[in-house]
Biopython code that builds the backbone (N, CA, C, O; Angstrom):
import numpy as np
from Bio.PDB.StructureBuilder import StructureBuilder

atoms = [
    (1, "MET", "N", (-50.689, -86.780, 49.345)),
    (1, "MET", "CA", (-49.843, -86.563, 50.181)),
    (1, "MET", "C", (-50.900, -85.670, 51.150)),
    (1, "MET", "O", (-51.781, -85.100, 50.507)),
    (2, "ALA", "N", (-50.927, -85.481, 52.574)),
    (2, "ALA", "CA", (-51.075, -84.926, 53.653)),
    (2, "ALA", "C", (-50.687, -84.486, 54.861)),
    (2, "ALA", "O", (-50.860, -85.219, 55.835)),
    (3, "ALA", "N", (-50.272, -83.592, 54.962)),
    (3, "ALA", "CA", (-50.030, -83.096, 56.486)),
    (3, "ALA", "C", (-50.603, -82.872, 57.791)),
    (3, "ALA", "O", (-51.611, -82.170, 57.877)),
    (4, "THR", "N", (-50.117, -83.348, 58.744)),
    (4, "THR", "CA", (-50.684, -83.645, 59.843)),
    (4, "THR", "C", (-50.387, -81.544, 60.384)),
    (4, "THR", "O", (-49.287, -80.993, 60.412)),
    (5, "PHE", "N", (-51.794, -80.854, 60.730)),
    (5, "PHE", "CA", (-51.225, -79.574, 60.996)),
    (5, "PHE", "C", (-51.801, -79.438, 62.772)),
    (5, "PHE", "O", (-52.828, -79.813, 63.339)),
    (6, "THR", "N", (-50.635, -78.756, 63.204)),
    (6, "THR", "CA", (-50.974, -78.145, 64.676)),
    (6, "THR", "C", (-51.125, -76.914, 65.065)),
    (6, "THR", "O", (-50.148, -76.222, 64.777)),
    (7, "TRP", "N", (-51.922, -76.392, 65.580)),
    (7, "TRP", "CA", (-51.609, -74.966, 65.826)),
    (7, "TRP", "C", (-51.360, -74.766, 67.384)),
    (7, "TRP", "O", (-52.017, -75.353, 68.244)),
    (8, "ASP", "N", (-50.164, -73.722, 67.687)),
    (8, "ASP", "CA", (-50.119, -73.638, 68.997)),
    (8, "ASP", "C", (-50.165, -72.081, 68.971)),
    (8, "ASP", "O", (-50.091, -71.251, 68.065)),
    (9, "ILE", "N", (-50.309, -72.017, 70.257)),
    (9, "ILE", "CA", (-50.549, -70.489, 70.864)),
    (9, "ILE", "C", (-49.239, -70.072, 72.098)),
    (9, "ILE", "O", (-48.797, -70.831, 72.961)),
    (10, "HIS", "N", (-48.896, -68.863, 71.875)),
    (10, "HIS", "CA", (-47.193, -69.077, 72.413)),
    (10, "HIS", "C", (-47.262, -67.780, 73.372)),
    (10, "HIS", "O", (-46.359, -67.459, 74.145)),
    (11, "SER", "N", (-48.560, -67.040, 73.186)),
    (11, "SER", "CA", (-48.354, -65.696, 74.485)),
    (11, "SER", "C", (-49.894, -65.178, 73.845)),
    (11, "SER", "O", (-50.288, -65.520, 72.730)),
    (12, "LEU", "N", (-50.575, -64.397, 74.671)),
    (12, "LEU", "CA", (-51.611, -63.865, 74.534)),
    (12, "LEU", "C", (-51.786, -62.117, 75.227)),
    (12, "LEU", "O", (-51.822, -61.826, 76.423)),
    (13, "ASP", "N", (-51.848, -61.430, 74.375)),
    (13, "ASP", "CA", (-51.517, -59.919, 74.812)),
    (13, "ASP", "C", (-53.183, -59.713, 75.444)),
    (13, "ASP", "O", (-54.177, -60.347, 75.090)),
    (14, "ARG", "N", (-53.116, -58.841, 76.266)),
    (14, "ARG", "CA", (-54.291, -58.600, 77.231)),
    (14, "ARG", "C", (-54.774, -57.318, 78.292)),
    (14, "ARG", "O", (-53.951, -56.947, 79.129)),
    (15, "GLN", "N", (-55.972, -56.732, 78.237)),
    (15, "GLN", "CA", (-55.955, -55.532, 78.844)),
    (15, "GLN", "C", (-55.897, -56.298, 80.454)),
    (15, "GLN", "O", (-56.498, -57.340, 80.715)),
    (16, "VAL", "N", (-55.121, -55.604, 81.338)),
    (16, "VAL", "CA", (-55.481, -56.368, 82.141)),
    (16, "VAL", "C", (-56.821, -55.886, 83.405)),
    (16, "VAL", "O", (-57.044, -56.472, 84.465)),
    (17, "SER", "N", (-57.265, -55.133, 83.068)),
    (17, "SER", "CA", (-58.367, -54.439, 83.927)),
    (17, "SER", "C", (-59.910, -55.261, 83.563)),
    (17, "SER", "O", (-60.712, -55.641, 84.417)),
    (18, "SER", "N", (-60.037, -55.385, 82.307)),
    (18, "SER", "CA", (-60.751, -56.298, 82.494)),
    (18, "SER", "C", (-60.755, -57.861, 81.659)),
    (18, "SER", "O", (-61.729, -58.563, 81.387)),
    (19, "GLY", "N", (-59.324, -58.100, 81.381)),
    (19, "GLY", "CA", (-59.377, -59.795, 80.892)),
    (19, "GLY", "C", (-59.445, -60.020, 79.504)),
    (19, "GLY", "O", (-59.513, -61.146, 79.012)),
    (20, "LEU", "N", (-59.426, -58.934, 78.843)),
    (20, "LEU", "CA", (-60.104, -58.908, 77.085)),
    (20, "LEU", "C", (-58.392, -59.296, 76.636)),
    (20, "LEU", "O", (-57.348, -58.818, 77.079)),
    (21, "ILE", "N", (-58.634, -60.411, 75.528)),
    (21, "ILE", "CA", (-57.639, -60.577, 75.024)),
    (21, "ILE", "C", (-57.686, -59.897, 73.906)),
    (21, "ILE", "O", (-58.808, -59.568, 73.523)),
    (22, "ASP", "N", (-56.384, -59.461, 73.002)),
    (22, "ASP", "CA", (-56.850, -58.583, 71.827)),
    (22, "ASP", "C", (-55.745, -58.822, 71.169)),
    (22, "ASP", "O", (-55.583, -57.992, 70.275)),
    (23, "LYS", "N", (-54.615, -59.895, 71.257)),
    (23, "LYS", "CA", (-53.888, -60.070, 70.292)),
    (23, "LYS", "C", (-53.410, -61.418, 70.915)),
    (23, "LYS", "O", (-53.123, -61.660, 72.088)),
    (24, "ILE", "N", (-53.398, -62.396, 69.596)),
    (24, "ILE", "CA", (-52.687, -64.131, 69.874)),
    (24, "ILE", "C", (-51.797, -64.274, 69.107)),
    (24, "ILE", "O", (-51.899, -63.939, 67.927)),
    (25, "HIS", "N", (-50.653, -64.844, 69.657)),
    (25, "HIS", "CA", (-49.363, -64.954, 69.295)),
    (25, "HIS", "C", (-49.362, -66.822, 68.782)),
    (25, "HIS", "O", (-49.160, -67.802, 69.499)),
    (26, "TRP", "N", (-49.619, -66.765, 67.533)),
    (26, "TRP", "CA", (-49.753, -68.207, 66.943)),
    (26, "TRP", "C", (-48.273, -68.983, 66.323)),
    (26, "TRP", "O", (-47.250, -68.334, 66.104)),
    (27, "ARG", "N", (-48.360, -70.127, 66.148)),
    (27, "ARG", "CA", (-47.631, -71.036, 65.197)),
    (27, "ARG", "C", (-48.128, -72.196, 64.902)),
    (27, "ARG", "O", (-48.610, -72.984, 65.716)),
    (28, "LEU", "N", (-48.018, -72.375, 63.553)),
    (28, "LEU", "CA", (-48.920, -73.495, 62.656)),
    (28, "LEU", "C", (-47.990, -74.114, 61.907)),
    (28, "LEU", "O", (-47.331, -73.728, 60.941)),
    (29, "ARG", "N", (-48.061, -75.787, 62.875)),
    (29, "ARG", "CA", (-46.595, -76.575, 62.436)),
    (29, "ARG", "C", (-47.367, -77.849, 60.992)),
    (29, "ARG", "O", (-48.314, -78.571, 61.304)),
    (30, "ALA", "N", (-47.035, -77.876, 60.190)),
    (30, "ALA", "CA", (-47.002, -79.029, 59.348)),
    (30, "ALA", "C", (-46.174, -80.169, 59.103)),
    (30, "ALA", "O", (-45.132, -79.983, 58.473)),
    (31, "VAL", "N", (-46.533, -81.585, 59.587)),
    (31, "VAL", "CA", (-45.615, -82.706, 59.317)),
    (31, "VAL", "C", (-46.391, -83.776, 58.761)),
    (31, "VAL", "O", (-47.525, -84.174, 59.028)),
    (32, "GLU", "N", (-45.301, -84.256, 57.704)),
    (32, "GLU", "CA", (-45.812, -85.219, 57.206)),
    (32, "GLU", "C", (-44.519, -86.269, 56.768)),
    (32, "GLU", "O", (-43.412, -85.777, 56.547)),
    (33, "THR", "N", (-44.771, -87.922, 56.647)),
    (33, "THR", "CA", (-43.829, -88.732, 57.082)),
    (33, "THR", "C", (-44.118, -89.474, 55.293)),
    (33, "THR", "O", (-45.226, -89.902, 54.968)),
    (34, "ILE", "N", (-43.428, -89.483, 54.750)),
    (34, "ILE", "CA", (-43.238, -89.794, 53.361)),
    (34, "ILE", "C", (-42.207, -90.920, 53.051)),
    (34, "ILE", "O", (-41.022, -90.756, 53.341)),
    (35, "ASP", "N", (-42.633, -92.005, 52.491)),
    (35, "ASP", "CA", (-41.502, -93.061, 52.280)),
    (35, "ASP", "C", (-40.442, -93.080, 53.687)),
    (35, "ASP", "O", (-39.236, -93.207, 53.472)),
    (36, "GLY", "N", (-40.898, -92.962, 55.002)),
    (36, "GLY", "CA", (-40.093, -93.355, 55.877)),
    (36, "GLY", "C", (-39.303, -91.910, 56.254)),
    (36, "GLY", "O", (-38.561, -92.095, 57.219)),
    (37, "THR", "N", (-39.255, -90.324, 55.683)),
    (37, "THR", "CA", (-38.696, -89.858, 55.904)),
    (37, "THR", "C", (-39.929, -88.780, 56.199)),
    (37, "THR", "O", (-40.981, -88.745, 55.560)),
    (38, "GLU", "N", (-39.515, -87.777, 57.476)),
    (38, "GLU", "CA", (-40.379, -87.177, 58.288)),
    (38, "GLU", "C", (-39.922, -85.677, 57.583)),
    (38, "GLU", "O", (-38.754, -85.287, 57.551)),
    (39, "TYR", "N", (-40.974, -85.000, 57.083)),
    (39, "TYR", "CA", (-41.158, -83.505, 56.298)),
    (39, "TYR", "C", (-41.752, -82.784, 57.085)),
    (39, "TYR", "O", (-42.806, -83.134, 57.616)),
    (40, "THR", "N", (-40.890, -81.076, 57.405)),
    (40, "THR", "CA", (-41.976, -80.459, 58.329)),
    (40, "THR", "C", (-41.899, -79.113, 57.998)),
    (40, "THR", "O", (-40.783, -78.638, 57.788)),
    (41, "ALA", "N", (-43.026, -78.316, 57.902)),
    (41, "ALA", "CA", (-43.059, -76.713, 57.516)),
    (41, "ALA", "C", (-43.791, -76.081, 58.640)),
    (41, "ALA", "O", (-44.776, -76.647, 59.116)),
    (42, "GLU", "N", (-43.287, -74.720, 59.182)),
    (42, "GLU", "CA", (-44.281, -74.464, 59.848)),
    (42, "GLU", "C", (-44.225, -72.452, 59.640)),
    (42, "GLU", "O", (-43.260, -72.028, 59.004)),
    (43, "CYS", "N", (-44.935, -71.726, 60.018)),
    (43, "CYS", "CA", (-45.262, -70.490, 59.992)),
    (43, "CYS", "C", (-45.922, -69.864, 61.461)),
    (43, "CYS", "O", (-46.714, -70.466, 62.186)),
    (44, "TYR", "N", (-45.399, -68.564, 61.675)),
    (44, "TYR", "CA", (-45.983, -67.590, 62.790)),
    (44, "TYR", "C", (-46.338, -66.775, 62.480)),
    (44, "TYR", "O", (-46.104, -66.250, 61.391)),
    (45, "GLY", "N", (-47.212, -66.281, 63.554)),
    (45, "GLY", "CA", (-47.742, -64.664, 63.275)),
    (45, "GLY", "C", (-48.510, -64.114, 64.502)),
    (45, "GLY", "O", (-48.678, -64.826, 65.493)),
    (46, "SER", "N", (-48.852, -63.176, 64.451)),
    (46, "SER", "CA", (-49.762, -62.250, 65.498)),
    (46, "SER", "C", (-51.119, -61.984, 64.974)),
    (46, "SER", "O", (-51.175, -61.526, 63.833)),
    (47, "GLN", "N", (-52.201, -62.191, 65.604)),
    (47, "GLN", "CA", (-53.295, -61.812, 65.402)),
    (47, "GLN", "C", (-54.223, -61.183, 65.965)),
    (47, "GLN", "O", (-55.060, -61.780, 66.641)),
    (48, "GLY", "N", (-54.243, -60.001, 65.808)),
    (48, "GLY", "CA", (-55.463, -59.053, 66.496)),
    (48, "GLY", "C", (-56.715, -59.496, 66.738)),
    (48, "GLY", "O", (-57.153, -59.766, 65.620)),
    (49, "VAL", "N", (-57.637, -59.754, 67.624)),
    (49, "VAL", "CA", (-59.082, -60.338, 67.892)),
    (49, "VAL", "C", (-59.746, -59.178, 69.001)),
    (49, "VAL", "O", (-59.158, -58.418, 69.771)),
    (50, "SER", "N", (-61.014, -59.347, 68.781)),
    (50, "SER", "CA", (-61.933, -58.263, 69.600)),
    (50, "SER", "C", (-62.973, -59.015, 70.334)),
    (50, "SER", "O", (-63.376, -60.167, 70.176)),
    (51, "GLY", "N", (-63.316, -58.090, 71.179)),
    (51, "GLY", "CA", (-64.584, -59.038, 72.066)),
    (51, "GLY", "C", (-64.941, -58.091, 72.884)),
    (51, "GLY", "O", (-64.381, -56.997, 72.800)),
    (52, "ASP", "N", (-65.907, -58.311, 73.803)),
    (52, "ASP", "CA", (-66.400, -57.383, 74.660)),
    (52, "ASP", "C", (-66.921, -58.108, 75.762)),
    (52, "ASP", "O", (-67.581, -59.146, 75.818)),
    (53, "PRO", "N", (-66.415, -57.223, 76.751)),
    (53, "PRO", "CA", (-66.093, -57.746, 78.523)),
    (53, "PRO", "C", (-67.577, -57.909, 78.995)),
    (53, "PRO", "O", (-67.907, -58.758, 79.823)),
    (54, "SER", "N", (-68.518, -56.959, 78.358)),
    (54, "SER", "CA", (-69.611, -57.077, 78.926)),
    (54, "SER", "C", (-70.951, -57.853, 77.999)),
    (54, "SER", "O", (-72.163, -57.766, 78.194)),
    (55, "SER", "N", (-70.366, -58.443, 77.189)),
    (55, "SER", "CA", (-70.998, -59.617, 76.407)),
    (55, "SER", "C", (-71.498, -61.057, 77.090)),
    (55, "SER", "O", (-70.658, -61.709, 77.711)),
    (56, "SER", "N", (-72.801, -61.526, 76.981)),
    (56, "SER", "CA", (-72.784, -62.933, 78.136)),
    (56, "SER", "C", (-71.932, -63.496, 77.471)),
    (56, "SER", "O", (-71.209, -63.749, 78.435)),
    (57, "ASP", "N", (-71.257, -64.018, 76.422)),
    (57, "ASP", "CA", (-70.504, -65.191, 75.900)),
    (57, "ASP", "C", (-69.194, -64.645, 76.149)),
    (57, "ASP", "O", (-68.294, -65.215, 75.531)),
    (58, "PHE", "N", (-68.793, -63.520, 77.025)),
    (58, "PHE", "CA", (-67.224, -62.901, 77.147)),
    (58, "PHE", "C", (-66.478, -63.894, 77.771)),
    (58, "PHE", "O", (-67.141, -64.467, 78.636)),
    (59, "ILE", "N", (-65.110, -64.390, 77.626)),
    (59, "ILE", "CA", (-64.879, -65.537, 78.295)),
    (59, "ILE", "C", (-63.577, -64.789, 78.600)),
    (59, "ILE", "O", (-62.936, -64.247, 77.699)),
    (60, "ALA", "N", (-63.241, -64.771, 79.728)),
    (60, "ALA", "CA", (-62.388, -63.878, 80.702)),
    (60, "ALA", "C", (-61.096, -64.368, 80.837)),
    (60, "ALA", "O", (-61.152, -65.509, 81.295)),
    (61, "TYR", "N", (-59.742, -63.932, 80.601)),
    (61, "TYR", "CA", (-58.215, -64.372, 80.422)),
    (61, "TYR", "C", (-58.520, -65.268, 81.002)),
    (61, "TYR", "O", (-58.949, -66.218, 80.347)),
    (62, "ASP", "N", (-58.436, -65.406, 82.691)),
    (62, "ASP", "CA", (-58.411, -66.543, 83.276)),
    (62, "ASP", "C", (-59.225, -67.877, 83.203)),
    (62, "ASP", "O", (-58.947, -68.883, 83.855)),
    (63, "SER", "N", (-60.154, -67.767, 82.421)),
    (63, "SER", "CA", (-61.127, -69.072, 81.920)),
    (63, "SER", "C", (-60.762, -69.564, 80.497)),
    (63, "SER", "O", (-61.147, -70.667, 80.108)),
    (64, "VAL", "N", (-60.034, -68.759, 79.742)),
    (64, "VAL", "CA", (-59.936, -68.921, 78.406)),
    (64, "VAL", "C", (-58.934, -70.662, 78.221)),
    (64, "VAL", "O", (-57.934, -71.046, 78.828)),
    (65, "THR", "N", (-59.624, -71.232, 77.314)),
    (65, "THR", "CA", (-58.616, -72.611, 76.728)),
    (65, "THR", "C", (-57.529, -72.252, 75.755)),
    (65, "THR", "O", (-57.423, -71.063, 75.450)),
    (66, "LYS", "N", (-57.050, -72.765, 75.448)),
    (66, "LYS", "CA", (-56.027, -72.983, 74.235)),
    (66, "LYS", "C", (-57.011, -73.270, 73.029)),
    (66, "LYS", "O", (-56.920, -72.454, 72.112)),
    (67, "ASP", "N", (-57.822, -74.160, 72.888)),
    (67, "ASP", "CA", (-59.012, -74.394, 72.200)),
    (67, "ASP", "C", (-59.535, -73.333, 71.628)),
    (67, "ASP", "O", (-59.578, -73.112, 70.418)),
    (68, "ASN", "N", (-59.971, -72.610, 72.562)),
    (68, "ASN", "CA", (-60.806, -71.275, 72.627)),
    (68, "ASN", "C", (-59.778, -69.859, 71.625)),
    (68, "ASN", "O", (-60.185, -68.897, 70.972)),
    (69, "THR", "N", (-58.689, -70.242, 71.861)),
    (69, "THR", "CA", (-57.829, -69.084, 71.171)),
    (69, "THR", "C", (-57.576, -69.301, 69.650)),
    (69, "THR", "O", (-57.534, -68.445, 68.766)),
    (70, "ILE", "N", (-57.396, -70.848, 69.543)),
    (70, "ILE", "CA", (-57.305, -71.477, 68.439)),
    (70, "ILE", "C", (-58.619, -71.086, 67.473)),
    (70, "ILE", "O", (-58.588, -70.551, 66.365)),
    (71, "THR", "N", (-59.550, -71.437, 68.092)),
    (71, "THR", "CA", (-60.755, -71.006, 67.018)),
    (71, "THR", "C", (-60.605, -69.647, 66.908)),
    (71, "THR", "O", (-60.240, -69.408, 65.756)),
    (72, "TRP", "N", (-60.738, -68.381, 67.721)),
    (72, "TRP", "CA", (-60.390, -67.630, 67.609)),
    (72, "TRP", "C", (-59.761, -66.815, 66.740)),
    (72, "TRP", "O", (-60.388, -65.845, 66.314)),
    (73, "VAL", "N", (-58.309, -67.063, 66.280)),
    (73, "VAL", "CA", (-57.347, -66.842, 65.615)),
    (73, "VAL", "C", (-57.585, -67.370, 63.989)),
    (73, "VAL", "O", (-57.140, -66.765, 63.014)),
    (74, "LYS", "N", (-58.474, -68.768, 63.923)),
    (74, "LYS", "CA", (-58.536, -69.224, 62.314)),
    (74, "LYS", "C", (-59.707, -67.955, 62.178)),
    (74, "LYS", "O", (-59.673, -67.167, 61.233)),
    (75, "ALA", "N", (-60.654, -67.891, 63.173)),
    (75, "ALA", "CA", (-61.791, -67.214, 62.574)),
    (75, "ALA", "C", (-61.281, -65.643, 62.201)),
    (75, "ALA", "O", (-61.618, -65.127, 61.136)),
    (76, "ALA", "N", (-60.583, -65.062, 63.013)),
    (76, "ALA", "CA", (-60.174, -63.862, 62.662)),
    (76, "ALA", "C", (-59.175, -63.771, 61.237)),
    (76, "ALA", "O", (-59.105, -62.777, 60.515)),
    (77, "LEU", "N", (-58.589, -64.788, 61.076)),
    (77, "LEU", "CA", (-57.491, -65.019, 59.651)),
    (77, "LEU", "C", (-58.452, -65.321, 58.594)),
    (77, "LEU", "O", (-58.214, -64.991, 57.432)),
    (78, "ASP", "N", (-59.858, -66.118, 59.030)),
    (78, "ASP", "CA", (-60.221, -66.224, 57.856)),
    (78, "ASP", "C", (-61.452, -65.183, 57.610)),
    (78, "ASP", "O", (-62.298, -65.298, 56.723)),
    (79, "ALA", "N", (-61.377, -64.148, 58.577)),
    (79, "ALA", "CA", (-62.396, -62.847, 58.235)),
    (79, "ALA", "C", (-61.534, -61.678, 57.347)),
    (79, "ALA", "O", (-61.947, -60.932, 56.459)),
    (80, "ASP", "N", (-60.370, -61.792, 57.849)),
    (80, "ASP", "CA", (-59.274, -60.746, 57.218)),
    (80, "ASP", "C", (-58.900, -60.975, 55.985)),
    (80, "ASP", "O", (-58.033, -61.808, 55.721)),
    (81, "ASP", "N", (-59.560, -60.205, 55.016)),
    (81, "ASP", "CA", (-59.146, -60.229, 53.636)),
    (81, "ASP", "C", (-57.865, -59.509, 53.175)),
    (81, "ASP", "O", (-57.717, -59.187, 51.996)),
    (82, "GLU", "N", (-57.049, -59.290, 54.013)),
    (82, "GLU", "CA", (-55.459, -58.632, 53.882)),
    (82, "GLU", "C", (-54.664, -59.699, 54.436)),
    (82, "GLU", "O", (-53.654, -59.192, 54.925)),
    (83, "ASN", "N", (-54.667, -60.635, 54.543)),
    (83, "ASN", "CA", (-53.797, -61.814, 55.478)),
    (83, "ASN", "C", (-54.602, -63.214, 54.600)),
    (83, "ASN", "O", (-55.775, -63.302, 54.239)),
    (84, "ALA", "N", (-53.619, -64.073, 54.464)),
    (84, "ALA", "CA", (-53.813, -65.329, 54.393)),
    (84, "ALA", "C", (-54.902, -65.880, 55.288)),
    (84, "ALA", "O", (-54.976, -65.543, 56.470)),
    (85, "SER", "N", (-55.838, -66.819, 54.663)),
    (85, "SER", "CA", (-56.947, -67.511, 55.638)),
    (85, "SER", "C", (-56.145, -68.655, 56.605)),
    (85, "SER", "O", (-54.925, -68.713, 56.456)),
    (86, "SER", "N", (-56.643, -69.373, 57.379)),
    (86, "SER", "CA", (-56.276, -70.534, 57.935)),
    (86, "SER", "C", (-56.102, -72.015, 56.956)),
    (86, "SER", "O", (-55.370, -73.004, 56.937)),
    (87, "SER", "N", (-57.218, -71.483, 56.218)),
    (87, "SER", "CA", (-56.875, -72.847, 55.250)),
    (87, "SER", "C", (-56.188, -72.787, 53.843)),
    (87, "SER", "O", (-56.008, -73.702, 53.040)),
    (88, "GLN", "N", (-55.823, -71.342, 53.755)),
    (88, "GLN", "CA", (-54.728, -71.044, 52.534)),
    (88, "GLN", "C", (-53.294, -70.953, 53.327)),
    (88, "GLN", "O", (-52.323, -70.967, 52.570)),
    (89, "LEU", "N", (-53.023, -70.869, 54.628)),
    (89, "LEU", "CA", (-51.350, -71.436, 55.393)),
    (89, "LEU", "C", (-51.556, -72.590, 55.000)),
    (89, "LEU", "O", (-50.970, -73.020, 54.007)),
    (90, "GLU", "N", (-52.504, -73.388, 55.756)),
    (90, "GLU", "CA", (-52.171, -75.015, 55.585)),
    (90, "GLU", "C", (-51.651, -75.410, 54.331)),
    (90, "GLU", "O", (-50.788, -76.277, 54.188)),
    (91, "ALA", "N", (-52.223, -74.717, 53.360)),
    (91, "ALA", "CA", (-52.140, -75.239, 51.766)),
    (91, "ALA", "C", (-50.896, -74.694, 51.350)),
    (91, "ALA", "O", (-50.509, -75.079, 50.247)),
    (92, "SER", "N", (-50.028, -73.725, 52.092)),
    (92, "SER", "CA", (-48.770, -73.009, 51.909)),
    (92, "SER", "C", (-47.834, -74.038, 52.576)),
    (92, "SER", "O", (-46.727, -74.202, 52.064)),
    (93, "LEU", "N", (-48.164, -74.721, 53.635)),
    (93, "LEU", "CA", (-47.181, -75.482, 54.632)),
    (93, "LEU", "C", (-47.531, -76.631, 53.687)),
    (93, "LEU", "O", (-46.482, -76.987, 53.148)),
    (94, "GLN", "N", (-48.441, -77.273, 53.310)),
    (94, "GLN", "CA", (-48.709, -78.623, 52.456)),
    (94, "GLN", "C", (-47.560, -78.303, 51.378)),
    (94, "GLN", "O", (-46.591, -79.063, 51.403)),
    (95, "LYS", "N", (-47.561, -77.264, 50.435)),
    (95, "LYS", "CA", (-46.838, -77.059, 48.956)),
    (95, "LYS", "C", (-45.396, -77.395, 49.543)),
    (95, "LYS", "O", (-44.829, -78.424, 49.176)),
    (96, "GLN", "N", (-44.700, -76.372, 50.616)),
    (96, "GLN", "CA", (-43.619, -76.829, 51.134)),
    (96, "GLN", "C", (-43.227, -78.049, 51.651)),
    (96, "GLN", "O", (-42.051, -78.305, 51.910)),
    (97, "ILE", "N", (-43.928, -78.635, 51.776)),
    (97, "ILE", "CA", (-43.202, -80.070, 52.501)),
    (97, "ILE", "C", (-43.547, -80.982, 50.967)),
    (97, "ILE", "O", (-42.833, -81.965, 50.765)),
    (98, "ASN", "N", (-44.383, -80.718, 50.160)),
    (98, "ASN", "CA", (-44.480, -81.416, 48.849)),
    (98, "ASN", "C", (-43.034, -80.968, 47.872)),
    (98, "ASN", "O", (-42.551, -81.806, 47.110)),
    (99, "LYS", "N", (-42.543, -79.833, 47.974)),
    (99, "LYS", "CA", (-41.276, -79.321, 47.504)),
    (99, "LYS", "C", (-40.231, -80.305, 47.689)),
    (99, "LYS", "O", (-39.495, -80.958, 46.950)),
    (100, "LYS", "N", (-40.460, -80.162, 49.170)),
    (100, "LYS", "CA", (-38.907, -80.944, 50.326)),
    (100, "LYS", "C", (-39.175, -82.634, 49.803)),
    (100, "LYS", "O", (-38.146, -83.258, 49.543)),
    (101, "ALA", "N", (-40.216, -83.211, 49.681)),
    (101, "ALA", "CA", (-40.412, -84.413, 49.545)),
    (101, "ALA", "C", (-40.039, -84.720, 47.834)),
    (101, "ALA", "O", (-39.851, -85.902, 47.549)),
    (102, "THR", "N", (-39.992, -84.264, 47.337)),
    (102, "THR", "CA", (-39.919, -84.404, 45.716)),
    (102, "THR", "C", (-39.214, -82.880, 44.888)),
    (102, "THR", "O", (-39.816, -82.119, 44.130)),
    (103, "PRO", "N", (-37.935, -82.804, 45.297)),
    (103, "PRO", "CA", (-37.267, -81.538, 44.909)),
    (103, "PRO", "C", (-36.771, -81.689, 43.632)),
    (103, "PRO", "O", (-36.103, -82.603, 43.150)),
    (104, "ALA", "N", (-37.292, -80.419, 43.030)),
    (104, "ALA", "CA", (-36.720, -80.279, 41.134)),
    (104, "ALA", "C", (-35.336, -80.116, 41.211)),
    (104, "ALA", "O", (-34.687, -80.334, 40.188)),
    (105, "GLN", "N", (-34.705, -79.740, 42.336)),
    (105, "GLN", "CA", (-33.308, -79.775, 42.069)),
    (105, "GLN", "C", (-32.492, -80.157, 42.951)),
    (105, "GLN", "O", (-32.924, -80.226, 44.102)),
    (106, "ALA", "N", (-31.168, -80.494, 42.706)),
    (106, "ALA", "CA", (-30.478, -81.049, 43.569)),
    (106, "ALA", "C", (-28.521, -80.601, 43.591)),
    (106, "ALA", "O", (-27.834, -80.349, 42.602)),
    (107, "VAL", "N", (-28.199, -80.627, 44.640)),
    (107, "VAL", "CA", (-26.512, -79.952, 44.729)),
    (107, "VAL", "C", (-25.908, -81.353, 44.857)),
    (107, "VAL", "O", (-26.346, -82.143, 45.693)),
    (108, "GLY", "N", (-24.845, -81.680, 43.984)),
    (108, "GLY", "CA", (-24.019, -82.749, 44.438)),
    (108, "GLY", "C", (-22.914, -83.109, 43.265)),
    (108, "GLY", "O", (-22.900, -82.417, 42.248)),
    (109, "VAL", "N", (-22.007, -84.181, 43.420)),
    (109, "VAL", "CA", (-21.169, -84.809, 42.725)),
    (109, "VAL", "C", (-21.886, -86.156, 42.249)),
    (109, "VAL", "O", (-22.466, -86.576, 43.250)),
    (110, "PRO", "N", (-22.112, -87.025, 41.179)),
    (110, "PRO", "CA", (-22.127, -88.302, 40.842)),
    (110, "PRO", "C", (-21.468, -89.038, 41.171)),
    (110, "PRO", "O", (-21.980, -90.158, 41.177)),
    (111, "TRP", "N", (-20.066, -88.978, 41.618)),
    (111, "TRP", "CA", (-19.382, -89.839, 42.342)),
    (111, "TRP", "C", (-19.314, -89.795, 43.661)),
    (111, "TRP", "O", (-18.654, -90.634, 44.274)),
]
sb = StructureBuilder()
sb.init_structure("model")
sb.init_model(0)
sb.init_chain("A")
sb.init_seg("    ")
for serial, (resi, resn, name, xyz) in enumerate(atoms, 1):
    if name == "N":
        sb.init_residue(resn, " ", resi, " ")
    sb.init_atom(name, np.array(xyz, "f"), 0.0, 1.0, " ", f" {name:<3s}", serial, name[0])
structure = sb.get_structure()
């Protein structure tokens, strides 16, 4: 079983004077179709990021792309020892989908 993972960015916190983005609000969604049934799981969060407006590789707010921010979020999550890494988040969502697809318990009546 292998879900498709989609990262989305909902908003960015920035310093108006420099265009420096310092927090990214993200959502990660997993989707997998198993035996004709679509299963989903998702999580969301905010990740602080840092940068230097005087750096030669600085990207100002008006020039930032969604792909830039997703790369920054993943890098920040992977470098943060206190929170789950991007691969751990994806593994957790995959586990949720697997549980939905093959439940250990059920409720109902046999008639």
